[in-house]
Every structure is written in structure tokens, then in C-alpha cells.
N, C-alpha and C positions, 0 to 999 in steps of 0.2 A: 531597529528592525520595524517597529510599529510606525515610526515616522516615514520610513521609505515606502511602506505599503500605503500609508495615508496619502503620500504624495502621488503615488500611482493612481489611486482612486480619485483624487482631486482632478488629475489630468483627464481621467476617463469621463468623469461626470461633467467636465467642462465642454464636452462635445468635440474633442479633437479626433474622435474615431468615427468613421462612417461604416456602414455595413458592407459585407462582402458582395451583396447582391445589388448595390446601388447602380442604377442605370443612368444614362446620360440625359437626365431630366433636371434642369436647373430651376431655382426659384427666381423671382423677378429681380433679385439683386445679383445674380451671377450663377455660375456652375456649382454643382454639388462639390463638397469637400472630398478629397481623396482619402483613402484609408491611411491613417498615420502609422507610426512605428510602435504604437503601444502594444505591449504584450502582457496578457494576464499572468498572474503569479502561478507557478507550477506547484501542485500539491499532490501527494500520493496517500492512498489508504491501503494498508496491508489487510490481508484476510483476517477474519476474527479468530482468535486463538481461545480454545476452551481451557479454563483454569480451575474448573470445579472438580469435585470428587464424586458427584453422583453419576449414575449411569445415564447416558443420553441415547436417544434414538436417532435413526436416520433422518426423521423429520426435524429433530433438533439441529442436526448438522446443516440441513438445508436452510433452516431459519437463520443460523449464524452467517452462512454465506450470503443470504439475502440482506442481512444487516449491513454488510460491507458494500454490497452493490447499491443499496439505497443511499448510503452516505456518499459514495462516489458520485452517483447521479445528482444528488442534491447540490453538492459543492461544484460539480462541473457545470450545472445550470446557471450558477452565478456568473455574471460577466467579469468578475474579479479573479476567477480561478480557472486553471486548466489542469485536468487530471492527467497524471503520468502513471501509466500502467506497468505492472510487473513485466520484466523482460527475461524470458527463459533463455533466449540466445545469449544475452549478456552473461548470465550465470555460467553457461557452458564455455563461453569464450574466455572468461576470467578464471575458470576452474574453481568456482566457489559454490558451496552447497546451498546457501540461502542469501536472500537480499539483505545486505547490511546498509547502515546509514551511508557509508562511503559509496556503495553501489548505487543507491538512490541519487546521491550527489552527481555521480557520473552521468546519470540520466537527465540531469538538469533540475531535479526537484529542489524546491526551496523549503517546503514544509512536509513533514512525514507524520502520519497518524497511525498509531498502533492500537488495535482493538483487542479487548479481552471480554470473555463472557462466562458467567455462571448461570446455571439453569436450575434453581431450587424449585422443585415441584412444578406448579403451573405458571411460574414467573420466569422472566429472563432479566439478568442484571448485566448491563453493558457498561464497560469502562473504556475511556480513550485516553491516550497520552499523545500530546502534540509536541513535536520536536522541530527545532530550527536546525536544518540539515547542515548549514555552514558552521555553526558552533557546536553541533551535536548535543545540545542541551535541551532538556524538557522545559517547555515554556508555558504549558497549560495542561490541565487534565480535568476530567469530569466523569460522573457516574449517573446512569439513568436506569430505572427499573420499571417494568410494566408486566402485565399479563402476557403470556405467550401469544394469545390471540391479537394483542395490540402491539406486537413487537415493532411494527412500522412506526408507531408513534414514538417509541424510544429512539429509533434511528433518526427520525426527523428532528426530535428535540436536540439530539447530539449535533446535528448539522447546524441548527440555529445557534447553539452555544459556541461552536467553533467560528461561525461567521461573525458573531457578535464580538468575539475576542480579537479576531484578526482585522476587522474592518470598522467596527463600531456600529454597523447596520443591524437592524432587527431582521431576523430571518423570516421568510415566507413559508417555510416548510411544514408548518402546521395549519396553514390557511386552507380554506375551502373554495371551490368553484361551483357555479351553477350553470346549467345549459339546458337547451331544449332538444328533445329527442323525438323524431317522428315515429309513431307507432301506428301502423295501418294508416287510417285517415286522420288520426289525431296527432297533436303535438303536446307532449307532457314535459313538465319541469323535473329535472334531476339535479342532485348535488353529489359532489365527490371530493376527495382529497385534491390538493393542488396538482398532483401528478396524474390524476385521472383514476386512481385506485379507490376502492371502497365506495363504488357508485350506489346511490340510493334514490329511488323514485319519490318525488314529492307530491305531484298531482296525479289523479287518476279519474278525470271527469270525462274522458273520451271526446274532448273538445280541442280547440286551438288555444294554447297558452304560450305567450311569447314575451320577449323583452324583460327578462328578470333583472331586478336592481336591488341590491342589499341595502338595508338600513345601516346607518353608521355604527350601531351597536351589534350588528350581525345577527340580531334575533329574528328579523323578518326579511322576506323577499317580497317586494312589490312587483307586480306583473300585469300584463294585459291578457284578459281571457274572453273568449267568445262563448263561455259556458251557457249564458242566458240568451244567446243569439246575436247580441251586439258586442262590439269591443269595449269592455269596461275595465277599470283598474281595480285590482284586488290586492290583498296582501296575505301571505301565508306565514304563520308562526312556526318556526323550525322546531321548537321543542315538542310540538304535538301535531304538526301538519294541519292545524285548524285554519280555515280560510275565511276572510272577511271582505265584503264589498267596500271599496273606498270611494270611487267616483263613477257615477252613472248619469252623465249628462247626455242630452240628445246628440246624435252623431257619434264620432269616434272619441274614445278616451284612451290614449296610448302613450308610450314612451315615458313612464314615470322615472324621475331622477330625484332622490332624496337629498336635501341640503346637508352639508357637513354637520350642522348642529342638530339634525334630526327633526326639525320643527316644521319644515315646509316641503312641498313637492312641486317641482317644475315638470310640466307634462304638456302634451298636445291635445287640444280639444277642438272640435269643429261645431260646437253648439250654435255659433253664429253664422254658419254656412261655409267657413273657410278654416283650414288647418292653421291654428295659431297657438303660441306658447302661453300658458297660463301658470300662475302661481297659486297653489292650493295649500290650505292648512293640512296638517298631518292626518286629519280625519276626513279630508276631501272637500271642505268648503272653499269656494273661490275667494282668494284674497285680491288678486288683480290680474288683468290681462297684460302680458308683457310685450306682445308684438301686435301690430295692427297694419296689415298690408293686404294687397290682393294676391300675393304670392303664397307659396306653401312653405310654412315654417315647421321644422321638425328637429328631433334628436337633441334635446337640451342636455347639457353636461355642466356640472358645477365646478367652479374653481375651488381649490382646497381651503381657501379662506372664507368661502361662502359669499363673496362680494360680487362675483361675476358669473355669467353663464355663457358657454359656447353653444352654438346651435347651427343648423343648416337652413339655408334659405335660397330659393330660386328667384329672388327679387330682381336680379340682373339678367335673367334669362336662363341660367343653368344653376344647379345647386352649388353653393360655395359655403365656406365656413365663416361665421361671424361671431363676434363677442359683444355682449351688452352687460350693463350692471344689473343687479338683482331687481331694480325698479323698472327695467326695460329701457333705460336711457343710455346715452353715450355709446351707440352702436358703431362698431367699426368692422370692416371686412378684413379677414385674416389671410385667405388664400386667393391668389391671382393666377396660379399656374394650374392647368387641368380644367377640362370642360365640365367635370362632374365630381364634386367633392362633398362627402356626406359622412354621417355617423361620427361626429367628434367625441373624443374622450379626453378629459383634462388629467394630466399627470398629477399624482399626489404631491410631487415636489413643486408643482406650480409653474415650471419653466417650459413645458412642452404640451402639445396636443397631438394625439394620434387620430387618424381619420382614414376614410376610404376614398381613393381617387381612381376614376375609371380612365384607363388608357388602353382601350380594346378590352382588356380584362380589368377586374377590380383589384387594385393594389393597396397594401397598407403603407401609410406614410406617417411621418412625424414632422412637426414644424414648431419652431420656437413661438412663444406668444407674441413676440415682436414682429412675426411674419418672415423671419429669416431662417436659414438653415433647414430648408425642406430636404427631407431624406426619404427615399423609397426603401422599404424594409422587406416586404414580401410581395413576390411578383408571379409565381407560378400558379396557374389556374385562377379561379376567382377567390379572393381573400376579403372577408367582410367581418363586421361586428368587432372591431378591436377594442379591448379594454385593458387598462393598466392594472398591474399588481399593486397591492397596498404600499410596497416600498418604492414604486416607480421605476424599478429596474427591469421589469419584464412586461410583456404584452401577450394577452390571450386573444385568439381570433378563430374564425371558422374558415375553412379552405376546401376547395374541390380539386386540388392539384393532382390527386391520385384517382379522381373519378367521383366517388361518393363524398358528400360533404362531411368533414370531421372537424374536431376541435384540435387546434395547435397552440403551441407556446413558442416564444422566442425572447431573447433579451432585448433591451431597448435600442440596440444597434442593428437588430435583424439577424444576429448570429444565434447559433444553437437552436435552430427551429426543430421542434419535437411534436410528433403526433401523439395525442392523448387518448383518442377513441379510435375504434376500428370497425364499427358496424354500420356506419353511414347514417345519413338523416339527422346529423347534429348541427346545431346552429345557436346563435344568440348567447354566447358565453358571458358570464359576469364573474368578477373576482370578489370574494368576501373581504371585509376589513380584517385587520389583525385581531 
């Protein structure tokens, strides 16, 4: 069973799937691949059953229902799984009173998760049992406990545990995201759970704060702020929201990207009159200038091994994506299709780069680091600021597809696109490390 699922995942990660929204835009080696016949594994989550002896309230019942919903949403967001829902029509048609393992099998489910809950005082204890529907055998189980106020945490931990068992991948369901929210004339930094819940404001300086970037240990967010009038690089410590100035050179100090080892910062400075990419120490001292041209260089993004940097440059007349080593040498052009390509972000897996390409509107694309397999993932409205999740299987981005700019997520094939925010004025998302 595990071998078959591993084979499916291997095929998936080899890139034999393209997204449903792929348009007729080819890379310079040929047309985009067509969608393959890969199908995600079908999995079902039954409603949470109360097994305790204490009296529970209506709010407790809602909480248990929400735990099932959270687990379904988490697993469904993975590119490896597809949720199969309860089918009331099937029950009536087969004249059965409740869904059985056989009934789930008739619906095509491969794995079934049964949930149980106890609610001792101010806590909730969640248990799951994972079944292989074909064999009808329990293949894994787990138990998680949290305060009632943190029940979402227990549900996310459960999703991580199930994903790890079935795929071997570390789950993203306890990770955080940061983004920028427009408040009146200001832009402030916010942080939230990966699914947009539990939103919390970080800055409140009534200024413009943009381009958040997490440190590899997840303890700091580096960002550009106009709080003192000019665009300078700051960092905020998440444990207490204390802010510290990092770089204040003449001109602009923008687009900080922290190296995977946490020791250096790639950023854009205009101290010498032109926007160039520099390498700074973690405390803001200049180590070296990495680019040197009359063009505009921007948007540095580190490779996961810390040896190379992707960036955007208009040195050929329009912005394109380039790669150089961390010394600024061995520069090579990556994109040759599209008149405007910007905002690269390197996948944690090291094999792909996501970026923005303008074809009338701004689209989100991915391309192999070899320059092959260009794919268009998000096309409706203007889609910008793509950033990979720490597992490399998802992308967060901003989009104006419904009018106001909001934060969205999708898997790395462009499927399962979800809106996370609903109030407009959102931009510049970033995904925290594990």
C-alpha cells in the first residue's frame, strides 16, 4: 500500500501533471505539457463522534464538527489527496442507516479516517483511526490534546501526522504566513495560520511596510519600511514584536532575502545610483555587490542550498529571470518567453522557480531551473508575489481576480486555488519555515 502511494507521489513530483488552467503558452523548447492521467488518492473523514461521559454544550458540538472540517480541508489541500464526502443519496439508495467501510469503498475511497473526541473540562482530546478501505484494516492511529481555545492546533497536528504516515512528507498545517494589509493610507504587516485563520497584526506604525521575508529559524521577519521616510530594511522579532533597523544606506533598501544558513541577506540597494543586488551580513554590513550593470536588478531569491540566487533584471530590455552564484558570477538567463517576468521564488525542493509573467494581466508561472517545463498556474485577474510553502508543494500569492486584492493559495500544479482573506487590500505574502 505504502509503495503504491509512494509511486504515485514520485510520478506527481516528476512533473507529469500540468495544471487545469494551463494556457497555450509554450516555453522556448516547445508547447506546454498536457494534463496527464494522474489521479490523487481518495480519502474520507467521518464526522467526529463524542465518546466522553461529561455533559457537553452546543459550542462543544460545533467545535467537534469544525475539527472534522479542518481535517478534511487540510488533507484536501494536499496535491496527493482528494476528499470524498458523505453521500446521503447513497444511503437511501442502498437502504442503509450509516456509512460503512463498504459504502465508502463504493464511493471510491482508498483511506477512511474515523474521529473520536472527549472534552474533559477546558480541553479537547481528539483521536483518529486510519483504515485501508480495500483491506478494511486499521493501519494507523493517533491522539492529540489541546485547550478548547486551541482546538484548531490539534486538528492541524492530526493532519500532519496522517500526511507523514501516508506520504513521508512533513505537513505544512502548523506553519504560519505573513502578508501586508492596507489600513487607510498605511500598509501594516500581519501574521496568520497557513489557512488564514488566527490573524494577528505585527506592525502598527501608520507607515508603509512591505516585502516580508522570514528568517530560516522563523523567529524574525525582515521587511522594508518607510517609517522614517525612506525605504529601509528592518526586522521584527515575533516573540515580542520588537523592531530593529538593519540597513539604512542612501537611496532604497528593499527586497530582503535571508540565506538558508541565516548568515547573510541578499537585497536591493541604490546607494550607488542604480538598483543593484548586494550581499549583507545579518546585521546589515555590506559584504559585496553582486550585480553591476546599468539595468534594474531586483527580487533576489536564494536556492535552498544557499549556493545560487535567482533575480529579475531588465538588462535585455524587459524584465527576465536570471540565476547567479552567491558571489555574483556565472550569470545565466532562465526565462525567454514573456515580455515581462519578475518576482522569482526558488522552490525548497530546488527544482523549480515560480515567478510573475505579464501577458495582458499578471500570471503566476513555474519553470524548471534548467529553463524547461514552463507552466502557467494562475491567470484570472492580476496575480502577483508568489512564494513557495516550506514543503515546496504549494504556492501562496496575491490576486485581484474578484476585484479587491486578496491572498490565495494553490498547489504547485495550479489546482485547489483557495482564497484566504476577504477584506481587500492584501499583498506581499510570505510563508514561514517549518
